The first five atom37 places (N, CA, C, CB, O) and aatype in JSON, in Angstrom:
{
  "aatype": [12, 7, 1, 15, 19, 3, 18, 10, 1, 1, 0, 5, 8, 19, 0, 18, 13, 6, 17, 14, 18, 17, 6, 3, 6, 3, 7, 6, 5, 8, 18, 3, 3, 7, 8, 6, 19, 9, 5, 3, 9, 1, 2, 19, 19, 12, 6, 1, 13, 14, 6, 13, 18, 19, 6, 3, 11, 17, 3, 7, 1, 6, 16, 8, 9, 9, 10, 15, 7, 18, 7, 16, 6, 9, 7, 10, 15, 6, 18, 18, 7, 10, 0, 16, 10, 15, 9, 1, 19, 6, 3, 3, 16, 0, 3, 3, 19, 3, 11, 19, 6, 11, 17, 9, 3, 6, 2, 17, 14, 0, 9, 15, 6, 18, 18, 3, 16, 18, 1, 11, 19, 7, 0, 13, 15, 2, 7, 6, 19, 9, 13, 6, 11, 11],
  "atom_mask": [
    [1, 1, 1, 1, 1],
    [1, 1, 1, 0, 1],
    [1, 1, 1, 1, 1],
    [1, 1, 1, 1, 1],
    [1, 1, 1, 1, 1],
    [1, 1, 1, 1, 1],
    [1, 1, 1, 1, 1],
    [1, 1, 1, 1, 1],
    [1, 1, 1, 1, 1],
    [1, 1, 1, 1, 1],
    [1, 1, 1, 1, 1],
    [1, 1, 1, 1, 1],
    [1, 1, 1, 1, 1],
    [1, 1, 1, 1, 1],
    [1, 1, 1, 1, 1],
    [1, 1, 1, 1, 1],
    [1, 1, 1, 1, 1],
    [1, 1, 1, 1, 1],
    [1, 1, 1, 1, 1],
    [1, 1, 1, 1, 1],
    [1, 1, 1, 1, 1],
    [1, 1, 1, 1, 1],
    [1, 1, 1, 1, 1],
    [1, 1, 1, 1, 1],
    [1, 1, 1, 1, 1],
    [1, 1, 1, 1, 1],
    [1, 1, 1, 0, 1],
    [1, 1, 1, 1, 1],
    [1, 1, 1, 1, 1],
    [1, 1, 1, 1, 1],
    [1, 1, 1, 1, 1],
    [1, 1, 1, 1, 1],
    [1, 1, 1, 1, 1],
    [1, 1, 1, 0, 1],
    [1, 1, 1, 1, 1],
    [1, 1, 1, 1, 1],
    [1, 1, 1, 1, 1],
    [1, 1, 1, 1, 1],
    [1, 1, 1, 1, 1],
    [1, 1, 1, 1, 1],
    [1, 1, 1, 1, 1],
    [1, 1, 1, 1, 1],
    [1, 1, 1, 1, 1],
    [1, 1, 1, 1, 1],
    [1, 1, 1, 1, 1],
    [1, 1, 1, 1, 1],
    [1, 1, 1, 1, 1],
    [1, 1, 1, 1, 1],
    [1, 1, 1, 1, 1],
    [1, 1, 1, 1, 1],
    [1, 1, 1, 1, 1],
    [1, 1, 1, 1, 1],
    [1, 1, 1, 1, 1],
    [1, 1, 1, 1, 1],
    [1, 1, 1, 1, 1],
    [1, 1, 1, 1, 1],
    [1, 1, 1, 1, 1],
    [1, 1, 1, 1, 1],
    [1, 1, 1, 1, 1],
    [1, 1, 1, 0, 1],
    [1, 1, 1, 1, 1],
    [1, 1, 1, 1, 1],
    [1, 1, 1, 1, 1],
    [1, 1, 1, 1, 1],
    [1, 1, 1, 1, 1],
    [1, 1, 1, 1, 1],
    [1, 1, 1, 1, 1],
    [1, 1, 1, 1, 1],
    [1, 1, 1, 0, 1],
    [1, 1, 1, 1, 1],
    [1, 1, 1, 0, 1],
    [1, 1, 1, 1, 1],
    [1, 1, 1, 1, 1],
    [1, 1, 1, 1, 1],
    [1, 1, 1, 0, 1],
    [1, 1, 1, 1, 1],
    [1, 1, 1, 1, 1],
    [1, 1, 1, 1, 1],
    [1, 1, 1, 1, 1],
    [1, 1, 1, 1, 1],
    [1, 1, 1, 0, 1],
    [1, 1, 1, 1, 1],
    [1, 1, 1, 1, 1],
    [1, 1, 1, 1, 1],
    [1, 1, 1, 1, 1],
    [1, 1, 1, 1, 1],
    [1, 1, 1, 1, 1],
    [1, 1, 1, 1, 1],
    [1, 1, 1, 1, 1],
    [1, 1, 1, 1, 1],
    [1, 1, 1, 1, 1],
    [1, 1, 1, 1, 1],
    [1, 1, 1, 1, 1],
    [1, 1, 1, 1, 1],
    [1, 1, 1, 1, 1],
    [1, 1, 1, 1, 1],
    [1, 1, 1, 1, 1],
    [1, 1, 1, 1, 1],
    [1, 1, 1, 1, 1],
    [1, 1, 1, 1, 1],
    [1, 1, 1, 1, 1],
    [1, 1, 1, 1, 1],
    [1, 1, 1, 1, 1],
    [1, 1, 1, 1, 1],
    [1, 1, 1, 1, 1],
    [1, 1, 1, 1, 1],
    [1, 1, 1, 1, 1],
    [1, 1, 1, 1, 1],
    [1, 1, 1, 1, 1],
    [1, 1, 1, 1, 1],
    [1, 1, 1, 1, 1],
    [1, 1, 1, 1, 1],
    [1, 1, 1, 1, 1],
    [1, 1, 1, 1, 1],
    [1, 1, 1, 1, 1],
    [1, 1, 1, 1, 1],
    [1, 1, 1, 1, 1],
    [1, 1, 1, 1, 1],
    [1, 1, 1, 1, 1],
    [1, 1, 1, 1, 1],
    [1, 1, 1, 1, 1],
    [1, 1, 1, 0, 1],
    [1, 1, 1, 1, 1],
    [1, 1, 1, 1, 1],
    [1, 1, 1, 1, 1],
    [1, 1, 1, 1, 1],
    [1, 1, 1, 0, 1],
    [1, 1, 1, 1, 1],
    [1, 1, 1, 1, 1],
    [1, 1, 1, 1, 1],
    [1, 1, 1, 1, 1],
    [1, 1, 1, 1, 1],
    [1, 1, 1, 1, 1],
    [1, 1, 1, 1, 1]
  ],
  "atom_positions": [
    [[-28.27, 38.54, 22.15], [-28.35, 37.35, 22.95], [-28.3, 37.76, 24.41], [-27.21, 36.36, 22.6], [-27.47, 38.58, 24.8]],
    [[-29.18, 37.21, 25.22], [-29.21, 37.52, 26.64], [-29.13, 36.27, 27.47], [0.0, 0.0, 0.0], [-30.04, 35.44, 27.43]],
    [[-28.06, 36.12, 28.21], [-27.86, 34.96, 29.07], [-26.85, 35.32, 30.14], [-27.39, 33.72, 28.27], [-26.31, 36.43, 30.15]],
    [[-26.61, 34.38, 31.02], [-25.56, 34.54, 32.0], [-24.79, 33.24, 32.05], [-26.13, 34.93, 33.4], [-25.4, 32.16, 32.09]],
    [[-23.48, 33.3, 32.06], [-22.65, 32.1, 32.1], [-21.45, 32.38, 33.0], [-22.2, 31.67, 30.66], [-20.93, 33.49, 33.02]],
    [[-21.02, 31.37, 33.71], [-19.94, 31.51, 34.66], [-18.58, 31.5, 33.97], [-20.01, 30.41, 35.7], [-18.48, 31.13, 32.8]],
    [[-17.56, 31.9, 34.69], [-16.17, 31.81, 34.23], [-15.29, 31.74, 35.47], [-15.78, 33.04, 33.31], [-15.77, 31.91, 36.58]],
    [[-14.0, 31.49, 35.28], [-13.08, 31.35, 36.41], [-13.1, 32.55, 37.34], [-11.67, 31.12, 35.91], [-13.12, 33.69, 36.88]],
    [[-13.1, 32.3, 38.63], [-12.91, 33.39, 39.58], [-11.53, 33.98, 39.34], [-13.07, 32.9, 41.06], [-10.58, 33.24, 39.06]],
    [[-11.39, 35.27, 39.45], [-10.13, 35.98, 39.22], [-9.63, 35.85, 37.78], [-9.06, 35.47, 40.18], [-8.43, 35.96, 37.53]],
    [[-10.53, 35.62, 36.85], [-10.12, 35.49, 35.44], [-9.5, 36.79, 34.93], [-11.32, 35.09, 34.57], [-10.01, 37.88, 35.18]],
    [[-8.41, 36.66, 34.23], [-7.76, 37.82, 33.64], [-8.39, 38.14, 32.28], [-6.24, 37.57, 33.48], [-8.48, 39.31, 31.9]],
    [[-8.81, 37.11, 31.56], [-9.49, 37.3, 30.28], [-10.61, 36.26, 30.17], [-8.5, 37.17, 29.09], [-10.51, 35.16, 30.7]],
    [[-11.67, 36.63, 29.46], [-12.8, 35.73, 29.22], [-13.2, 35.85, 27.75], [-14.0, 36.05, 30.16], [-13.36, 36.96, 27.24]],
    [[-13.37, 34.71, 27.09], [-13.88, 34.68, 25.71], [-15.26, 34.03, 25.75], [-12.91, 33.88, 24.75], [-15.46, 33.0, 26.39]],
    [[-16.21, 34.65, 25.07], [-17.57, 34.15, 25.0], [-17.81, 33.57, 23.61], [-18.61, 35.27, 25.33], [-17.43, 34.18, 22.61]],
    [[-18.44, 32.39, 23.55], [-18.73, 31.78, 22.26], [-19.96, 30.88, 22.36], [-17.52, 30.97, 21.76], [-20.39, 30.51, 23.46]],
    [[-20.51, 30.56, 21.22], [-21.68, 29.7, 21.16], [-21.22, 28.24, 21.2], [-22.51, 29.98, 19.87], [-20.34, 27.83, 20.45]],
    [[-21.82, 27.46, 22.1], [-21.49, 26.04, 22.21], [-21.87, 25.37, 20.89], [-22.23, 25.37, 23.43], [-22.97, 25.61, 20.38]],
    [[-21.0, 24.55, 20.33], [-21.3, 23.92, 19.03], [-22.58, 23.08, 19.08], [-20.12, 23.05, 18.59], [-22.83, 22.37, 20.05]],
    [[-23.36, 23.18, 18.02], [-24.6, 22.42, 17.92], [-24.86, 22.02, 16.47], [-25.8, 23.24, 18.48], [-24.21, 22.53, 15.55]],
    [[-25.79, 21.14, 16.28], [-26.24, 20.75, 14.95], [-27.77, 20.73, 14.97], [-25.65, 19.36, 14.53], [-28.39, 20.57, 16.02]],
    [[-28.36, 20.9, 13.79], [-29.81, 20.91, 13.68], [-30.28, 19.64, 12.97], [-30.3, 22.17, 12.92], [-29.67, 19.19, 12.0]],
    [[-31.38, 19.08, 13.47], [-31.96, 17.92, 12.79], [-32.86, 18.39, 11.65], [-32.75, 17.04, 13.78], [-32.96, 19.59, 11.39]],
    [[-33.5, 17.46, 10.98], [-34.32, 17.81, 9.8], [-35.51, 18.69, 10.14], [-34.81, 16.55, 9.14], [-36.07, 19.34, 9.26]],
    [[-35.91, 18.73, 11.41], [-37.0, 19.6, 11.84], [-36.52, 20.96, 12.31], [-37.78, 18.93, 12.95], [-37.33, 21.79, 12.75]],
    [[-35.22, 21.21, 12.23], [-34.65, 22.48, 12.65], [-34.39, 22.59, 14.15], [0.0, 0.0, 0.0], [-34.04, 23.65, 14.64]],
    [[-34.57, 21.48, 14.86], [-34.33, 21.49, 16.3], [-32.82, 21.41, 16.57], [-35.07, 20.31, 16.99], [-32.11, 20.62, 15.94]],
    [[-32.35, 22.23, 17.5], [-30.93, 22.26, 17.82], [-30.56, 21.19, 18.83], [-30.54, 23.65, 18.36], [-31.27, 20.94, 19.81]],
    [[-29.41, 20.55, 18.57], [-28.86, 19.55, 19.49], [-27.41, 19.94, 19.75], [-28.96, 18.08, 18.89], [-26.63, 20.09, 18.81]],
    [[-27.06, 20.11, 21.01], [-25.72, 20.56, 21.35], [-24.73, 19.41, 21.33], [-25.71, 21.24, 22.71], [-25.04, 18.29, 21.72]],
    [[-23.52, 19.73, 20.87], [-22.46, 18.73, 20.81], [-22.1, 18.25, 22.2], [-21.22, 19.3, 20.11], [-22.28, 18.96, 23.19]],
    [[-21.6, 17.04, 22.26], [-21.15, 16.42, 23.49], [-20.03, 17.24, 24.13], [-20.69, 14.98, 23.23], [-19.09, 17.64, 23.44]],
    [[-20.12, 17.48, 25.41], [-19.12, 18.29, 26.1], [-17.72, 17.72, 26.03], [0.0, 0.0, 0.0], [-16.75, 18.47, 25.95]],
    [[-17.6, 16.39, 26.07], [-16.28, 15.77, 26.02], [-15.56, 16.08, 24.72], [-16.39, 14.26, 26.21], [-14.35, 16.31, 24.71]],
    [[-16.29, 16.07, 23.62], [-15.69, 16.38, 22.31], [-15.24, 17.84, 22.24], [-16.69, 16.08, 21.17], [-14.16, 18.14, 21.73]],
    [[-16.06, 18.73, 22.75], [-15.72, 20.16, 22.73], [-14.48, 20.4, 23.59], [-16.91, 21.02, 23.24], [-13.56, 21.12, 23.18]],
    [[-14.46, 19.81, 24.77], [-13.3, 19.97, 25.65], [-12.04, 19.45, 24.97], [-13.52, 19.23, 26.98], [-10.99, 20.1, 25.01]],
    [[-12.13, 18.27, 24.36], [-10.95, 17.71, 23.7], [-10.49, 18.57, 22.53], [-11.24, 16.29, 23.22], [-9.29, 18.73, 22.32]],
    [[-11.42, 19.12, 21.78], [-11.06, 20.01, 20.67], [-10.3, 21.24, 21.18], [-12.32, 20.45, 19.89], [-9.28, 21.63, 20.61]],
    [[-10.8, 21.85, 22.24], [-10.13, 23.02, 22.81], [-8.74, 22.64, 23.32], [-10.97, 23.64, 23.95], [-7.77, 23.35, 23.06]],
    [[-8.66, 21.54, 24.03], [-7.36, 21.09, 24.52], [-6.37, 20.89, 23.37], [-7.51, 19.78, 25.31], [-5.22, 21.32, 23.45]],
    [[-6.83, 20.25, 22.32], [-5.95, 19.98, 21.18], [-5.44, 21.27, 20.55], [-6.68, 19.14, 20.12], [-4.25, 21.39, 20.26]],
    [[-6.33, 22.23, 20.34], [-5.95, 23.5, 19.71], [-4.92, 24.24, 20.57], [-7.19, 24.39, 19.49], [-3.9, 24.69, 20.06]],
    [[-5.2, 24.35, 21.86], [-4.31, 25.1, 22.75], [-2.98, 24.38, 22.92], [-4.96, 25.31, 24.12], [-1.93, 25.02, 22.86]],
    [[-3.0, 23.07, 23.12], [-1.76, 22.33, 23.36], [-0.89, 22.23, 22.11], [-2.09, 20.93, 23.86], [0.33, 22.07, 22.21]],
    [[-1.5, 22.33, 20.95], [-0.71, 22.35, 19.71], [0.11, 23.63, 19.63], [-1.62, 22.22, 18.48], [1.26, 23.62, 19.19]],
    [[-0.49, 24.74, 20.04], [0.2, 26.04, 20.0], [1.12, 26.25, 21.19], [-0.82, 27.16, 19.94], [2.15, 26.9, 21.08]],
    [[0.74, 25.7, 22.33], [1.48, 25.91, 23.58], [1.69, 24.55, 24.25], [0.72, 26.9, 24.54], [0.9, 24.14, 25.09]],
    [[2.76, 23.84, 23.87], [2.96, 22.46, 24.33], [3.19, 22.28, 25.82], [4.1, 21.88, 23.61], [3.09, 21.16, 26.32]],
    [[3.49, 23.34, 26.55], [3.69, 23.19, 27.99], [2.37, 23.08, 28.76], [4.49, 24.35, 28.52], [2.38, 22.79, 29.96]],
    [[1.24, 23.31, 28.1], [-0.04, 23.08, 28.76], [-0.24, 21.58, 28.92], [-1.21, 23.72, 27.97], [0.22, 20.79, 28.09]],
    [[-0.92, 21.2, 29.98], [-1.25, 19.79, 30.2], [-2.72, 19.68, 30.6], [-0.32, 19.16, 31.29], [-3.32, 20.64, 31.09]],
    [[-3.27, 18.51, 30.38], [-4.69, 18.26, 30.66], [-4.93, 18.36, 32.16], [-5.13, 16.88, 30.12], [-4.2, 17.8, 32.97]],
    [[-5.98, 19.08, 32.48], [-6.42, 19.24, 33.87], [-7.87, 18.81, 33.92], [-6.23, 20.72, 34.38], [-8.59, 18.91, 32.93]],
    [[-8.31, 18.34, 35.07], [-9.7, 17.92, 35.21], [-10.16, 18.21, 36.64], [-9.87, 16.4, 34.86], [-10.26, 17.3, 37.47]],
    [[-10.42, 19.48, 36.91], [-10.9, 19.88, 38.23], [-11.89, 21.03, 38.05], [-9.72, 20.3, 39.18], [-12.1, 21.5, 36.93]],
    [[-12.48, 21.47, 39.13], [-13.55, 22.46, 39.05], [-13.22, 23.69, 39.88], [-14.87, 21.86, 39.52], [-12.61, 23.61, 40.94]],
    [[-13.65, 24.84, 39.37], [-13.6, 26.1, 40.09], [-15.04, 26.41, 40.46], [-12.93, 27.27, 39.23], [-15.79, 26.94, 39.64]],
    [[-15.42, 26.08, 41.67], [-16.82, 26.2, 42.04], [-17.61, 25.06, 41.42], [0.0, 0.0, 0.0], [-17.09, 23.96, 41.23]],
    [[-18.86, 25.31, 41.1], [-19.72, 24.25, 40.57], [-19.88, 24.29, 39.07], [-21.07, 24.34, 41.2], [-20.31, 23.31, 38.47]],
    [[-19.54, 25.41, 38.42], [-19.91, 25.55, 37.02], [-18.75, 25.69, 36.04], [-20.77, 26.71, 36.88], [-18.96, 25.56, 34.84]],
    [[-17.54, 25.94, 36.51], [-16.43, 26.14, 35.58], [-15.44, 24.99, 35.71], [-15.73, 27.49, 35.85], [-14.86, 24.75, 36.77]],
    [[-15.27, 24.28, 34.61], [-14.4, 23.12, 34.54], [-13.01, 23.59, 34.12], [-14.96, 22.05, 33.54], [-12.85, 24.14, 33.03]],
    [[-12.01, 23.38, 34.96], [-10.63, 23.7, 34.6], [-10.11, 22.56, 33.73], [-9.72, 23.92, 35.87], [-9.98, 21.43, 34.2]],
    [[-9.82, 22.87, 32.46], [-9.48, 21.82, 31.49], [-8.0, 21.79, 31.12], [-10.3, 22.0, 30.25], [-7.52, 20.79, 30.58]],
    [[-7.27, 22.87, 31.41], [-5.85, 22.94, 31.08], [-5.1, 23.74, 32.13], [-5.64, 23.56, 29.68], [-5.65, 24.67, 32.73]],
    [[-3.85, 23.37, 32.35], [-2.94, 24.14, 33.2], [-1.59, 24.2, 32.5], [-2.82, 23.52, 34.64], [-1.24, 23.31, 31.72]],
    [[-0.85, 25.23, 32.8], [0.5, 25.37, 32.26], [0.91, 26.82, 32.23], [0.0, 0.0, 0.0], [0.06, 27.71, 32.28]],
    [[2.2, 27.06, 32.16], [2.75, 28.42, 32.13], [2.31, 29.23, 33.34], [2.32, 29.12, 30.85], [2.28, 30.46, 33.28]],
    [[1.98, 28.56, 34.45], [1.52, 29.26, 35.64], [0.07, 29.71, 35.56], [0.0, 0.0, 0.0], [-0.36, 30.56, 36.34]],
    [[-0.68, 29.13, 34.62], [-2.08, 29.53, 34.42], [-3.03, 28.34, 34.52], [-2.24, 30.21, 33.06], [-2.61, 27.18, 34.54]],
    [[-4.3, 28.66, 34.58], [-5.37, 27.66, 34.46], [-6.37, 28.19, 33.43], [-6.07, 27.38, 35.85], [-6.67, 29.38, 33.4]],
    [[-6.86, 27.29, 32.6], [-7.88, 27.64, 31.61], [-9.15, 26.88, 31.97], [-7.41, 27.29, 30.15], [-9.14, 25.67, 32.16]],
    [[-10.26, 27.64, 32.05], [-11.53, 27.05, 32.43], [-12.57, 27.19, 31.33], [0.0, 0.0, 0.0], [-12.52, 28.11, 30.51]],
    [[-13.53, 26.27, 31.34], [-14.61, 26.24, 30.37], [-15.93, 26.11, 31.12], [-14.43, 25.08, 29.35], [-16.05, 25.3, 32.04]],
    [[-16.9, 26.91, 30.73], [-18.23, 26.84, 31.32], [-19.26, 27.02, 30.22], [-18.41, 27.93, 32.44], [-19.01, 27.69, 29.22]],
    [[-20.43, 26.4, 30.41], [-21.5, 26.5, 29.4], [-22.83, 26.64, 30.11], [-21.5, 25.27, 28.46], [-23.08, 26.0, 31.14]],
    [[-23.7, 27.49, 29.55], [-25.05, 27.65, 30.08], [-25.98, 27.95, 28.93], [-25.1, 28.78, 31.16], [-25.88, 28.99, 28.29]],
    [[-26.9, 27.02, 28.66], [-27.9, 27.17, 27.6], [-27.3, 27.63, 26.28], [-28.96, 28.15, 28.04], [-27.83, 28.54, 25.63]],
    [[-26.22, 27.0, 25.87], [-25.65, 27.27, 24.55], [-24.64, 28.39, 24.49], [0.0, 0.0, 0.0], [-24.01, 28.57, 23.45]],
    [[-24.46, 29.14, 25.56], [-23.42, 30.16, 25.61], [-22.29, 29.62, 26.47], [-23.97, 31.53, 26.18], [-22.53, 29.1, 27.56]],
    [[-21.06, 29.74, 25.98], [-19.91, 29.18, 26.69], [-18.86, 30.25, 26.93], [-19.31, 28.01, 25.91], [-18.81, 31.27, 26.24]],
    [[-18.02, 30.0, 27.93], [-16.87, 30.87, 28.18], [-15.61, 30.02, 28.24], [-17.06, 31.67, 29.5], [-15.61, 28.89, 28.72]],
    [[-14.56, 30.61, 27.74], [-13.22, 30.09, 27.92], [-12.5, 31.2, 28.67], [-12.5, 29.71, 26.54], [-12.44, 32.34, 28.2]],
    [[-11.94, 30.89, 29.84], [-11.32, 31.92, 30.65], [-9.96, 31.45, 31.15], [-12.22, 32.3, 31.84], [-9.67, 30.26, 31.2]],
    [[-9.14, 32.43, 31.51], [-7.78, 32.13, 31.96], [-7.44, 32.98, 33.18], [-6.76, 32.38, 30.82], [-7.88, 34.12, 33.3]],
    [[-6.66, 32.39, 34.07], [-6.23, 33.11, 35.27], [-4.85, 32.61, 35.69], [-7.26, 32.94, 36.43], [-4.38, 31.57, 35.22]],
    [[-4.23, 33.37, 36.57], [-2.99, 32.94, 37.19], [-3.32, 31.81, 38.16], [-2.27, 34.14, 37.92], [-4.26, 31.91, 38.95]],
    [[-2.54, 30.75, 38.09], [-2.73, 29.62, 39.0], [-2.43, 30.06, 40.43], [-1.82, 28.43, 38.59], [-1.55, 30.89, 40.66]],
    [[-3.14, 29.52, 41.38], [-3.0, 29.92, 42.78], [-1.58, 29.81, 43.31], [-3.89, 29.09, 43.63], [-1.15, 30.65, 44.1]],
    [[-0.85, 28.81, 42.91], [0.45, 28.55, 43.52], [1.63, 29.22, 42.81], [0.69, 27.08, 43.57], [2.77, 28.77, 42.95]],
    [[1.37, 30.28, 42.07], [2.46, 30.99, 41.38], [2.64, 32.4, 41.93], [2.18, 31.05, 39.88], [3.04, 33.31, 41.2]],
    [[2.35, 32.58, 43.21], [2.34, 33.92, 43.81], [3.63, 34.71, 43.58], [2.09, 33.8, 45.29], [3.57, 35.93, 43.44]],
    [[4.76, 34.05, 43.53], [6.03, 34.76, 43.36], [6.19, 35.37, 41.97], [7.19, 33.83, 43.64], [6.86, 36.39, 41.8]],
    [[5.58, 34.74, 40.98], [5.76, 35.16, 39.59], [4.5, 35.75, 38.97], [6.21, 33.99, 38.75], [4.34, 35.71, 37.75]],
    [[3.6, 36.3, 39.78], [2.31, 36.78, 39.28], [2.47, 37.77, 38.14], [1.51, 37.41, 40.41], [1.81, 37.63, 37.12]],
    [[3.33, 38.77, 38.29], [3.5, 39.78, 37.23], [3.97, 39.14, 35.93], [4.51, 40.85, 37.67], [3.48, 39.49, 34.85]],
    [[4.9, 38.22, 36.03], [5.42, 37.53, 34.85], [4.32, 36.7, 34.17], [6.6, 36.63, 35.24], [4.2, 36.71, 32.94]],
    [[3.53, 35.99, 34.97], [2.46, 35.16, 34.41], [1.36, 36.04, 33.81], [1.87, 34.24, 35.5], [0.85, 35.73, 32.73]],
    [[0.99, 37.12, 34.47], [-0.03, 38.04, 33.93], [0.42, 38.61, 32.59], [-0.31, 39.18, 34.92], [-0.38, 38.74, 31.66]],
    [[1.7, 38.95, 32.49], [2.23, 39.45, 31.22], [2.15, 38.37, 30.14], [3.69, 39.93, 31.39], [1.79, 38.66, 29.0]],
    [[2.5, 37.14, 30.5], [2.41, 36.03, 29.54], [0.98, 35.86, 29.06], [2.93, 34.72, 30.17], [0.73, 35.67, 27.87]],
    [[0.02, 35.91, 29.99], [-1.4, 35.77, 29.63], [-1.8, 36.87, 28.64], [-2.3, 35.83, 30.89], [-2.39, 36.59, 27.6]],
    [[-1.47, 38.12, 28.97], [-1.84, 39.23, 28.08], [-1.25, 39.06, 26.69], [-1.37, 40.56, 28.68], [-1.91, 39.35, 25.69]],
    [[-0.02, 38.6, 26.61], [0.64, 38.45, 25.31], [0.1, 37.27, 24.5], [2.12, 38.27, 25.52], [0.09, 37.33, 23.27]],
    [[-0.37, 36.21, 25.18], [-0.73, 34.98, 24.47], [-2.22, 34.69, 24.41], [-0.05, 33.84, 25.1], [-2.64, 33.79, 23.69]],
    [[-3.03, 35.43, 25.16], [-4.47, 35.17, 25.16], [-5.09, 35.27, 23.76], [-5.16, 36.15, 26.1], [-5.93, 34.44, 23.43]],
    [[-4.72, 36.24, 22.93], [-5.32, 36.28, 21.6], [-5.12, 34.98, 20.81], [-4.74, 37.43, 20.82], [-6.02, 34.56, 20.09]],
    [[-3.96, 34.35, 20.92], [-3.71, 33.1, 20.21], [-4.49, 31.94, 20.84], [-2.21, 32.77, 20.2], [-4.91, 31.02, 20.13]],
    [[-4.67, 31.97, 22.15], [-5.41, 30.91, 22.84], [-6.89, 31.0, 22.51], [-5.18, 30.99, 24.36], [-7.54, 29.98, 22.27]],
    [[-7.44, 32.2, 22.52], [-8.89, 32.39, 22.39], [-9.35, 32.66, 20.96], [-9.33, 33.52, 23.27], [-10.53, 32.92, 20.73]],
    [[-8.45, 32.62, 20.03], [-8.73, 33.02, 18.64], [-10.02, 32.42, 18.07], [-7.57, 32.63, 17.77], [-10.8, 33.14, 17.45]],
    [[-10.25, 31.14, 18.28], [-11.42, 30.48, 17.69], [-12.66, 30.57, 18.57], [-11.11, 29.04, 17.42], [-13.74, 30.14, 18.15]],
    [[-12.52, 31.11, 19.77], [-13.61, 31.05, 20.74], [-14.12, 32.41, 21.18], [-13.16, 30.29, 21.94], [-15.09, 32.48, 21.94]],
    [[-13.51, 33.47, 20.74], [-13.89, 34.8, 21.21], [-14.82, 35.46, 20.19], [-12.63, 35.68, 21.45], [-14.4, 36.36, 19.46]],
    [[-16.08, 35.0, 20.14], [-16.99, 35.45, 19.09], [-18.1, 36.38, 19.57], [-17.6, 34.26, 18.43], [-18.81, 36.97, 18.75]],
    [[-18.26, 36.51, 20.88], [-19.28, 37.41, 21.42], [-18.64, 38.42, 22.35], [-20.37, 36.62, 22.17], [-17.61, 38.16, 22.97]],
    [[-19.25, 39.59, 22.43], [-18.8, 40.66, 23.32], [-19.9, 40.92, 24.34], [-18.44, 41.96, 22.51], [-21.08, 41.01, 23.99]],
    [[-19.52, 41.04, 25.6], [-20.47, 41.37, 26.65], [-20.81, 42.84, 26.53], [-19.9, 41.03, 28.08], [-19.93, 43.7, 26.57]],
    [[-22.1, 43.15, 26.39], [-22.56, 44.51, 26.19], [-22.97, 45.16, 27.51], [-23.72, 44.54, 25.21], [-22.68, 46.33, 27.75]],
    [[-23.64, 44.4, 28.35], [-24.1, 44.96, 29.62], [-24.83, 43.9, 30.42], [0.0, 0.0, 0.0], [-24.98, 42.76, 29.98]],
    [[-25.29, 44.29, 31.6], [-25.99, 43.36, 32.48], [-27.17, 44.06, 33.15], [-25.04, 42.79, 33.54], [-27.12, 45.26, 33.45]],
    [[-28.23, 43.29, 33.38], [-29.39, 43.79, 34.11], [-29.2, 43.53, 35.6], [-30.7, 43.12, 33.59], [-28.33, 42.75, 35.99]],
    [[-30.0, 44.17, 36.42], [-29.87, 44.02, 37.87], [-30.18, 42.59, 38.33], [-30.8, 45.0, 38.57], [-29.75, 42.19, 39.42]],
    [[-30.91, 41.82, 37.52], [-31.22, 40.44, 37.91], [-30.1, 39.47, 37.52], [-32.53, 39.99, 37.26], [-30.23, 38.26, 37.73]],
    [[-29.01, 39.96, 36.95], [-27.89, 39.11, 36.59], [-27.86, 38.68, 35.14], [0.0, 0.0, 0.0], [-26.85, 38.16, 34.67]],
    [[-28.96, 38.89, 34.42], [-29.0, 38.54, 32.99], [-28.05, 39.47, 32.23], [-30.46, 38.65, 32.43], [-28.02, 40.67, 32.47]],
    [[-27.28, 38.89, 31.33], [-26.24, 39.63, 30.6], [-26.6, 39.64, 29.13], [-24.83, 39.0, 30.82], [-27.14, 38.67, 28.6]],
    [[-26.3, 40.74, 28.46], [-26.56, 40.9, 27.03], [-25.23, 40.81, 26.26], [-27.28, 42.26, 26.73], [-24.24, 41.43, 26.64]],
    [[-25.25, 40.02, 25.19], [-24.08, 39.84, 24.34], [-24.41, 40.19, 22.91], [-23.57, 38.39, 24.43], [-25.57, 40.13, 22.49]],
    [[-23.38, 40.58, 22.14], [-23.54, 40.79, 20.71], [-22.39, 40.09, 20.01], [-23.59, 42.3, 20.36], [-21.3, 39.93, 20.56]],
    [[-22.66, 39.68, 18.76], [-21.59, 39.06, 17.97], [-20.54, 40.1, 17.63], [-22.16, 38.42, 16.67], [-20.86, 41.26, 17.35]],
    [[-19.29, 39.67, 17.65], [-18.18, 40.58, 17.29], [-18.12, 40.74, 15.78], [-16.82, 40.05, 17.83], [-17.27, 41.46, 15.27]]
  ]
}
């Protein structure tokens, strides 16, 4: 798969996955509504980590910050069926950065478990990125 998709600036971890879709009787793909996908991700993460809360702001133009908590922000971005879920230290936690980074490293596998299905293999000089299924 070759595409390029945005993720949070200063992201500590990024998970790549295929945006959910369904096919009609002619085999044409139709992508699921973004609101449903966002709510599903929020539900999964907040069930495991109840201190997260719903966020609705943007990091630049393409990455939607959908959750905050534990000194972190979780962002979601999609481009032509390829999506990213990314996490970073929240800007206003400068005093506890090491502690928050450690928390992210320890808990990212549980947060991204259902969404980390592609691995970034490389990138071309024009910005196009190649991915493979894990």
